C-alpha positions as CSV (number, residue, x, y, z in Angstrom):
1,M,-221.2,-50.3,-117.4
2,G,-223.9,-49.1,-115.0
3,V,-226.6,-51.9,-115.3
4,E,-228.9,-51.6,-112.3
5,G,-230.1,-54.5,-109.9
6,L,-231.3,-58.0,-110.6
7,T,-234.1,-57.0,-112.8
8,G,-232.0,-54.5,-114.7
9,Q,-229.2,-57.0,-115.3
10,A,-231.6,-59.7,-116.4
11,E,-233.3,-57.4,-118.9
12,A,-230.0,-56.0,-120.2
13,L,-228.7,-59.5,-120.8
14,A,-231.9,-60.6,-122.6
15,K,-231.7,-57.6,-124.8
16,G,-228.1,-58.1,-125.7
17,E,-227.1,-54.9,-124.0
18,A,-224.8,-56.6,-121.5
19,A,-222.7,-59.7,-121.4
20,S,-222.7,-62.2,-118.4
21,V,-219.0,-62.5,-118.5
22,D,-218.7,-58.7,-117.9
23,L,-221.3,-58.7,-115.2
24,V,-219.8,-61.6,-113.4
25,Q,-216.3,-60.2,-113.7
26,R,-217.5,-56.9,-112.2
27,S,-219.0,-58.9,-109.3
28,L,-215.8,-60.6,-108.7
29,D,-213.8,-57.4,-108.9
30,R,-216.0,-55.8,-106.3
31,I,-215.8,-58.9,-104.0
32,E,-212.0,-58.5,-104.2
33,A,-212.1,-54.8,-103.7
34,G,-214.2,-55.2,-100.7
35,K,-212.7,-58.3,-99.2
36,E,-212.0,-56.6,-95.9
37,L,-215.9,-56.8,-95.4
38,G,-215.6,-60.6,-95.1
39,A,-218.9,-61.1,-96.9
40,F,-218.0,-64.3,-98.7
41,R,-216.7,-67.6,-97.2
42,V,-216.2,-69.1,-100.8
43,V,-215.8,-67.2,-104.1
44,R,-216.2,-69.4,-107.2
45,A,-214.3,-67.1,-109.6
46,E,-213.1,-69.7,-112.2
47,A,-216.4,-71.7,-112.2
48,A,-218.5,-68.6,-112.2
49,L,-216.7,-67.1,-115.3
50,A,-217.0,-70.5,-117.0
51,E,-220.8,-70.5,-116.3
52,A,-221.0,-66.9,-117.5
53,R,-219.4,-67.8,-120.8
54,E,-221.9,-70.6,-121.2
55,A,-224.7,-68.3,-120.4
56,D,-223.5,-65.8,-123.0
57,R,-223.5,-68.6,-125.6
58,R,-227.0,-69.6,-124.6
59,L,-228.3,-66.0,-124.8
60,K,-226.7,-65.6,-128.2
61,D,-228.5,-68.7,-129.3
62,G,-231.8,-67.1,-128.3
63,E,-232.4,-68.9,-125.0
64,R,-234.3,-66.7,-122.4
65,L,-234.7,-67.6,-118.6
66,P,-235.6,-65.3,-115.8
67,L,-232.0,-64.9,-114.6
68,L,-229.9,-66.3,-117.4
69,G,-226.3,-65.0,-116.9
70,V,-227.1,-62.9,-113.7
71,P,-224.6,-63.2,-110.7
72,V,-226.1,-64.0,-107.3
73,A,-224.8,-65.3,-104.0
74,I,-226.1,-67.9,-101.6
75,K,-225.6,-68.3,-97.8
76,D,-223.2,-70.8,-96.4
77,D,-226.0,-73.0,-95.0
78,T,-227.0,-74.1,-98.5
79,D,-225.6,-77.1,-100.3
80,L,-223.8,-76.3,-103.6
81,A,-222.3,-79.3,-105.4
82,G,-218.5,-79.4,-105.2
83,E,-218.4,-77.2,-102.1
84,T,-218.6,-77.9,-98.4
85,T,-221.5,-76.6,-96.2
86,P,-219.9,-75.9,-92.7
87,F,-222.5,-73.4,-91.6
88,A,-219.5,-71.7,-89.8
89,V,-218.7,-74.7,-87.7
90,I,-215.2,-76.1,-87.7
91,G,-215.2,-79.8,-88.7
92,D,-214.2,-82.5,-91.2
93,H,-216.5,-81.3,-93.9
94,K,-216.6,-82.9,-97.3
95,P,-217.8,-81.3,-100.6
96,V,-221.4,-82.2,-101.2
97,S,-222.3,-84.0,-104.4
98,Q,-225.8,-82.4,-105.0
99,D,-227.2,-78.9,-105.1
100,A,-229.9,-78.0,-102.6
101,E,-233.4,-77.6,-104.2
102,L,-233.1,-73.8,-104.1
103,V,-229.7,-73.9,-105.9
104,R,-231.3,-76.3,-108.5
105,R,-234.0,-73.7,-109.0
106,L,-231.4,-70.8,-109.3
107,R,-229.5,-72.8,-111.9
108,A,-232.7,-73.7,-113.8
109,A,-233.4,-69.9,-114.0
110,G,-230.0,-69.4,-115.4
111,A,-228.3,-67.6,-112.4
112,V,-224.5,-67.7,-112.0
113,I,-223.7,-68.3,-108.3
114,V,-220.5,-66.4,-107.6
115,G,-220.1,-67.7,-104.0
116,K,-221.3,-68.6,-100.5
117,T,-221.6,-65.9,-97.9
118,T,-220.4,-65.7,-94.4
119,T,-222.6,-66.5,-91.4
120,C,-222.4,-67.4,-87.7
121,E,-222.4,-70.9,-86.3
122,I,-225.7,-72.8,-87.3
123,G,-227.4,-69.3,-87.8
124,L,-227.8,-68.7,-84.1
125,W,-227.0,-65.0,-83.7
126,P,-227.8,-61.6,-85.3
127,F,-224.2,-61.2,-86.3
128,S,-222.1,-63.1,-88.8
129,E,-219.0,-64.1,-87.1
130,S,-217.3,-67.4,-86.1
131,P,-213.9,-68.5,-84.9
132,G,-213.3,-70.7,-87.9
133,F,-214.7,-68.7,-90.8
134,G,-214.2,-65.0,-90.0
135,R,-216.5,-62.1,-89.6
136,A,-218.7,-60.1,-92.0
137,R,-218.7,-56.3,-91.7
138,N,-221.3,-53.7,-92.5
139,P,-220.6,-51.7,-95.7
140,W,-222.1,-48.6,-94.1
141,N,-219.5,-48.7,-91.3
142,P,-217.1,-51.7,-91.1
143,D,-216.8,-51.3,-87.3
144,Y,-220.4,-52.7,-87.1
145,T,-222.0,-55.9,-88.0
146,P,-224.3,-56.3,-91.0
147,G,-226.4,-58.5,-88.8
148,G,-227.0,-62.2,-88.9
149,S,-227.2,-64.8,-89.5
150,S,-227.5,-63.9,-93.3
151,G,-225.0,-61.0,-92.7
152,G,-222.7,-62.0,-95.5
153,S,-225.4,-62.0,-98.1
154,A,-226.6,-58.6,-96.8
155,A,-223.1,-57.2,-96.9
156,A,-222.6,-58.5,-100.4
157,V,-225.8,-56.8,-101.7
158,A,-225.3,-53.6,-99.8
159,A,-221.7,-53.3,-101.1
160,G,-222.8,-53.8,-104.7
161,M,-220.9,-57.1,-105.0
162,V,-224.1,-58.9,-106.3
163,P,-227.4,-57.4,-107.2
164,A,-229.2,-59.9,-105.0
165,A,-228.5,-62.8,-102.6
166,V,-230.3,-65.6,-100.8
167,G,-230.5,-65.7,-97.0
168,S,-232.4,-67.8,-94.5
169,D,-234.6,-66.7,-91.7
170,G,-235.1,-68.8,-88.5
171,A,-235.7,-66.0,-86.1
172,G,-235.2,-62.9,-88.2
173,S,-232.0,-63.8,-90.0
174,I,-233.1,-62.2,-93.3
175,R,-235.0,-59.3,-91.9
176,I,-232.4,-58.3,-89.3
177,P,-229.4,-57.9,-91.7
178,A,-231.7,-56.2,-94.2
179,A,-232.6,-53.7,-91.6
180,W,-229.0,-53.0,-90.6
181,T,-227.7,-52.7,-94.2
182,G,-230.6,-50.7,-95.8
183,L,-232.0,-53.6,-97.9
184,V,-235.3,-55.2,-98.7
185,G,-235.5,-58.7,-97.1
186,I,-238.4,-61.1,-97.6
187,K,-239.1,-63.9,-95.2
188,P,-241.6,-66.0,-97.2
189,Q,-244.4,-68.1,-95.9
190,R,-243.3,-71.4,-94.3
191,G,-243.1,-73.9,-97.1
192,R,-242.9,-71.3,-100.0
193,V,-239.2,-72.0,-100.7
194,S,-237.9,-75.5,-100.3
195,G,-235.1,-76.2,-97.8
196,F,-234.4,-79.6,-99.2
197,P,-232.3,-81.7,-98.4
198,H,-233.7,-80.4,-95.1
199,T,-237.3,-81.4,-95.2
200,D,-238.3,-79.7,-92.0
201,P,-235.6,-77.0,-91.5
202,F,-235.4,-76.2,-87.8
203,N,-238.7,-77.8,-87.3
204,G,-240.6,-75.3,-89.3
205,I,-239.2,-72.0,-88.2
206,T,-236.5,-71.6,-90.9
207,V,-237.2,-70.4,-94.4
208,W,-235.1,-69.2,-97.3
209,G,-235.6,-65.9,-99.1
210,P,-234.2,-62.9,-101.0
211,L,-232.1,-59.9,-100.0
212,A,-232.0,-57.0,-102.6
213,R,-232.0,-53.3,-102.9
214,S,-235.4,-53.0,-104.5
215,V,-238.7,-54.7,-103.9
216,E,-239.0,-55.7,-107.6
217,D,-235.5,-57.4,-107.4
218,A,-236.5,-59.3,-104.2
219,A,-239.8,-60.3,-105.7
220,L,-238.1,-61.6,-108.9
221,L,-235.6,-63.7,-106.8
222,L,-238.5,-65.0,-104.8
223,D,-240.3,-66.1,-107.8
224,V,-237.3,-68.0,-109.0
225,L,-236.9,-69.7,-105.5
226,T,-240.6,-70.5,-105.0
227,G,-241.7,-74.2,-105.1
228,S,-241.8,-77.4,-102.9
229,H,-239.8,-80.5,-103.2
230,P,-242.0,-83.8,-102.9
231,E,-240.3,-84.6,-99.6
232,D,-240.8,-81.2,-97.9
233,V,-242.9,-81.4,-94.7
234,Y,-244.7,-78.1,-95.6
235,Q,-246.2,-77.9,-99.1
236,L,-247.8,-74.9,-100.6
237,D,-249.7,-74.3,-103.8
238,P,-248.1,-72.0,-106.3
239,P,-249.0,-68.4,-106.0
240,R,-251.9,-67.2,-108.1
241,A,-249.6,-64.7,-109.8
242,P,-245.8,-64.1,-110.0
243,F,-244.6,-61.9,-107.0
244,V,-242.9,-59.5,-109.3
245,E,-246.4,-58.6,-110.6
246,S,-247.4,-57.7,-107.0
247,A,-244.3,-55.4,-107.0
248,R,-245.7,-53.6,-110.0
249,K,-249.3,-53.1,-108.7
250,E,-250.7,-50.6,-106.3
251,P,-251.9,-52.2,-103.1
252,G,-255.2,-50.3,-102.7
253,R,-256.2,-48.8,-99.4
254,L,-255.0,-51.0,-96.5
255,R,-255.6,-51.1,-92.8
256,I,-252.2,-51.1,-91.1
257,A,-251.7,-51.8,-87.3
258,I,-248.5,-50.1,-85.9
259,S,-247.1,-52.0,-82.9
260,F,-244.1,-51.5,-80.7
261,R,-245.0,-54.4,-78.3
262,T,-242.7,-57.4,-78.0
263,A,-243.8,-60.9,-77.2
264,F,-244.1,-61.9,-73.5
265,G,-240.8,-62.8,-71.9
266,V,-238.6,-60.7,-74.2
267,S,-237.0,-57.8,-72.6
268,G,-235.3,-54.8,-74.3
269,K,-235.6,-51.1,-74.8
270,L,-236.5,-49.7,-78.2
271,D,-233.9,-47.2,-79.4
272,P,-235.6,-43.8,-79.7
273,E,-234.3,-43.2,-83.2
274,I,-235.8,-46.5,-84.3
275,R,-239.1,-45.6,-82.8
276,L,-239.1,-42.2,-84.6
277,A,-238.2,-43.8,-87.9
278,V,-241.0,-46.4,-87.7
279,Q,-243.4,-43.5,-86.7
280,R,-242.3,-41.5,-89.7
281,L,-242.9,-44.5,-92.0
282,A,-246.3,-44.8,-90.5
283,R,-247.0,-41.1,-91.4
284,R,-245.8,-41.8,-95.0
285,L,-248.3,-44.8,-95.3
286,T,-251.0,-42.5,-94.0
287,D,-250.1,-39.9,-96.7
288,L,-250.3,-42.8,-99.2
289,G,-254.0,-43.2,-98.3
290,H,-253.8,-46.1,-95.8
291,K,-255.5,-46.3,-92.5
292,V,-252.7,-46.6,-89.9
293,F,-253.7,-47.1,-86.3
294,P,-251.9,-48.5,-83.0
295,A,-252.8,-52.0,-82.3
296,D,-250.8,-55.0,-80.8
297,P,-251.0,-58.6,-81.8
298,D,-251.9,-60.9,-78.8
299,Y,-248.8,-63.1,-78.7
300,G,-249.7,-65.2,-75.9
301,L,-247.3,-68.1,-75.2
302,V,-245.6,-67.8,-78.6
303,A,-242.1,-68.3,-77.1
304,L,-243.1,-71.9,-76.3
305,G,-243.3,-72.4,-80.0
306,L,-239.8,-71.1,-80.7
307,V,-237.4,-72.5,-78.1
308,P,-238.0,-76.3,-78.6
309,R,-238.0,-75.9,-82.4
310,G,-234.7,-73.8,-82.4
311,T,-232.7,-75.7,-79.8
312,S,-233.5,-79.1,-81.2
313,G,-232.9,-77.8,-84.8
314,V,-229.3,-76.8,-83.6
315,A,-228.8,-80.1,-82.1
316,D,-229.9,-82.0,-85.2
317,W,-227.7,-79.8,-87.5
318,L,-224.6,-80.1,-85.2
319,D,-225.1,-83.8,-84.7
320,S,-225.2,-84.4,-88.5
321,M,-221.7,-82.8,-88.9
322,P,-218.4,-84.8,-89.1
323,N,-216.3,-84.2,-86.0
324,P,-217.6,-80.7,-85.3
325,V,-215.7,-78.2,-83.0
326,P,-218.3,-75.7,-82.1
327,E,-218.1,-72.6,-79.9
328,P,-219.1,-73.4,-76.3
329,R,-222.3,-71.3,-76.7
330,T,-223.3,-73.3,-79.7
331,E,-222.8,-76.5,-77.8
332,V,-224.9,-75.1,-74.9
333,E,-227.7,-74.5,-77.4
334,A,-227.4,-78.0,-78.8
335,K,-227.4,-79.6,-75.3
336,L,-230.6,-77.7,-74.5
337,G,-232.1,-79.1,-77.7
338,R,-231.1,-82.7,-76.9
339,L,-232.2,-82.5,-73.2
340,V,-235.3,-80.3,-73.3
341,G,-236.1,-79.2,-76.9
342,K,-236.7,-82.6,-78.3
343,R,-239.1,-83.5,-75.5
344,L,-241.1,-80.3,-75.9
345,L,-241.0,-80.3,-79.7
346,P,-244.4,-82.2,-80.2
347,L,-246.1,-79.7,-77.9
348,A,-244.6,-76.7,-79.7
349,K,-246.0,-78.0,-83.0
350,R,-249.4,-78.8,-81.5
351,M,-249.5,-75.1,-80.4
352,D,-249.7,-73.9,-84.0
353,P,-253.5,-73.7,-84.4
354,Y,-253.9,-72.0,-81.0
355,L,-251.2,-69.4,-81.9
356,H,-252.5,-68.8,-85.4
357,K,-256.0,-68.1,-83.9
358,K,-254.8,-66.0,-81.1
359,V,-252.3,-63.8,-82.9
360,G,-254.3,-63.9,-86.1
361,R,-257.2,-62.0,-84.5
362,I,-255.4,-58.8,-85.4
363,F,-256.1,-59.5,-89.0
364,Q,-259.9,-59.2,-88.4
365,Y,-259.3,-55.5,-88.3
366,A,-255.8,-55.0,-90.0
367,D,-254.4,-56.2,-93.3
368,V,-250.7,-55.6,-92.3
369,V,-248.8,-55.1,-89.1
370,L,-246.0,-52.5,-89.0
371,T,-243.3,-52.9,-86.4
372,P,-239.6,-52.1,-85.9
373,T,-237.4,-54.9,-87.3
374,T,-234.9,-54.5,-84.4
375,A,-234.9,-52.7,-81.1
376,Q,-231.3,-51.6,-81.4
377,L,-229.0,-50.1,-84.1
378,P,-226.3,-52.4,-85.6
379,L,-224.1,-54.0,-83.0
380,K,-220.3,-53.5,-83.1
381,V,-218.3,-56.3,-84.7
382,G,-217.0,-58.4,-81.9
383,A,-219.5,-57.2,-79.4
384,F,-220.0,-60.7,-78.0
385,D,-216.5,-62.1,-78.5
386,G,-215.7,-64.5,-75.7
387,A,-219.2,-64.2,-74.2
388,G,-220.9,-67.2,-72.8
389,Y,-224.3,-68.6,-73.8
390,Q,-226.3,-66.6,-71.3
391,R,-224.8,-63.2,-72.0
392,T,-225.0,-63.7,-75.7
393,Q,-228.6,-64.9,-75.7
394,S,-229.8,-62.1,-73.4
395,G,-227.9,-59.5,-75.3
396,V,-229.2,-60.5,-78.8
397,A,-232.7,-61.0,-77.4
398,A,-232.7,-57.4,-76.2
399,A,-231.4,-56.1,-79.6
400,C,-233.8,-58.2,-81.7
401,P,-237.1,-59.0,-80.1
402,Y,-239.4,-58.2,-83.0
403,A,-238.7,-60.7,-85.7
404,W,-238.8,-64.2,-84.3
405,T,-242.6,-64.3,-83.5
406,W,-243.5,-64.6,-87.2
407,N,-241.1,-67.5,-87.6
408,V,-243.1,-69.5,-85.0
409,L,-246.3,-68.5,-86.9
410,G,-244.8,-69.3,-90.2
411,W,-246.3,-66.2,-91.8
412,P,-244.6,-63.8,-94.2
413,G,-242.7,-60.6,-93.3
414,V,-240.8,-58.1,-95.3
415,N,-238.1,-55.6,-93.9
416,V,-238.1,-52.2,-95.6
417,P,-235.6,-49.5,-95.1
418,A,-236.9,-46.8,-92.7
419,G,-234.0,-44.3,-93.0
420,L,-230.6,-43.7,-91.3
421,S,-229.7,-43.0,-87.7
422,S,-227.9,-39.8,-86.7
423,S,-224.7,-41.8,-86.9
424,G,-225.4,-42.9,-90.5
425,L,-226.5,-46.5,-89.8
426,P,-229.5,-48.0,-91.5
427,I,-232.8,-48.5,-89.6
428,G,-235.4,-51.1,-90.8
429,A,-239.2,-51.7,-90.3
430,Q,-241.2,-54.8,-90.8
431,L,-244.3,-55.3,-92.8
432,L,-245.9,-58.5,-91.3
433,G,-248.7,-60.3,-93.0
434,H,-251.3,-63.1,-92.6
435,D,-251.0,-66.7,-93.8
436,S,-249.4,-66.9,-97.4
437,D,-250.1,-63.1,-98.1
438,E,-246.7,-62.2,-99.4
439,A,-248.4,-60.4,-102.3
440,T,-250.0,-57.7,-100.2
441,L,-246.7,-57.0,-98.4
442,I,-244.7,-56.9,-101.6
443,S,-247.2,-54.5,-103.3
444,L,-247.2,-52.2,-100.1
445,A,-243.4,-52.3,-99.8
446,A,-243.1,-51.4,-103.5
447,Q,-245.5,-48.4,-103.1
448,L,-243.4,-47.3,-100.1
449,E,-240.2,-47.6,-102.2
450,R,-241.6,-45.3,-104.8
451,A,-242.4,-42.8,-102.2
452,E,-239.1,-43.1,-100.2
453,G,-236.6,-43.7,-103.0
454,W,-234.4,-46.0,-100.7
455,T,-232.7,-47.7,-103.7
456,Y,-230.6,-44.5,-104.1
457,R,-229.5,-44.5,-100.5
458,R,-226.2,-46.4,-100.4
459,P,-222.9,-46.7,-98.7
460,E,-220.3,-44.3,-100.2
461,S,-217.5,-46.7,-100.8
462,V,-216.0,-50.0,-100.1
463,A,-212.3,-50.5,-99.8
464,G,-212.0,-47.2,-101.7
465,A,-214.0,-48.4,-104.7
466,P,-217.5,-47.0,-105.5
467,V,-220.3,-49.5,-104.9
468,S,-223.2,-47.9,-106.6
469,Q,-224.5,-49.9,-109.5
């Protein structure tokens, strides 16, 4: 059975050409075959198959929902009734009684959640490893990380375990693993997807979004996830049209600024192979009729908008846990949040209008900004084992200096595959947009996909089993 992707599986189920039980069982078989990748923290085999049988019954009775019977995965920072949410921190965690709002929306769309994916402690790093919950590995080469902190979700999709998965992005945590595993990853506009029961996740920098092989699949999952909870701090009006429609439309001729500049205060050297890959993508965009030119956003003091939000967010999350036993570097981040972050948090939030005006000037003459997603190729698994806070922080800042600025701004960004390195590891590029303009990014990414054909570029095998869908 070779049913392709999220969209393909949803259509096959609706047409009676596939059964949910078969698709879910295939997903579970692939998770088992690729268990050395460590993509999942929890696999709901029995519950998922029961839900699949119920989905088949509903389909037979004529019910139709966007994802009825389709297997998906969620990140282990998301509440799923009956499961714990340790967020990779050892502690006395109890199963939660209620689904997170995004899980409620997945269930309302008929999706079957096969499990919760591996991450790092409180989403701090661009790798998905922790002392208590193992480490996720990259399907392209298991010696390397799939990235983080949504690395388990990325590994699961890249390895063909699920057609799509949900991740979260507080400083690049969807886009970075998408880049390092050859996927499409969408960081939506702040407030587009509810984080409830967290009403202001990491003080406005964290959002949840899709990881998938194709733009259309990612857009379909984003449509399902989209919507606010009444208690969310950030509320958005519904989009004028479904995002999946944007994936099926030509974007028109756009003005695209290509930039390799990082925000002030972030060091790091761009890998020459990544620079060449992004420049090649820029030429492809020119061939597609867009006006591509060099121009840099004026980031100003954007870092002052990140550090208080991030550190105090870590402190809040850790302090809400029962008897947590975090890594020392996680505790350092939380202490910084308690001592400094919370004091500076009001200032960080008051800076939003200034930063929006300053950085947003680039959109007076560009529709989209194109940058690398990361400065370095995927890190080795265990690269920061035993490292203290300072070495880890400086190391990951050098590897990933491009993504976090858009979290401070709250604006949307999409990682698109940009090819492979000479060593066979994926490279990603970012399409960055203005306030609430996911539609333009999705349309442009889909046009690129048609020209590049990246959905056919996949790891050869996982644990000896083919992963192509």
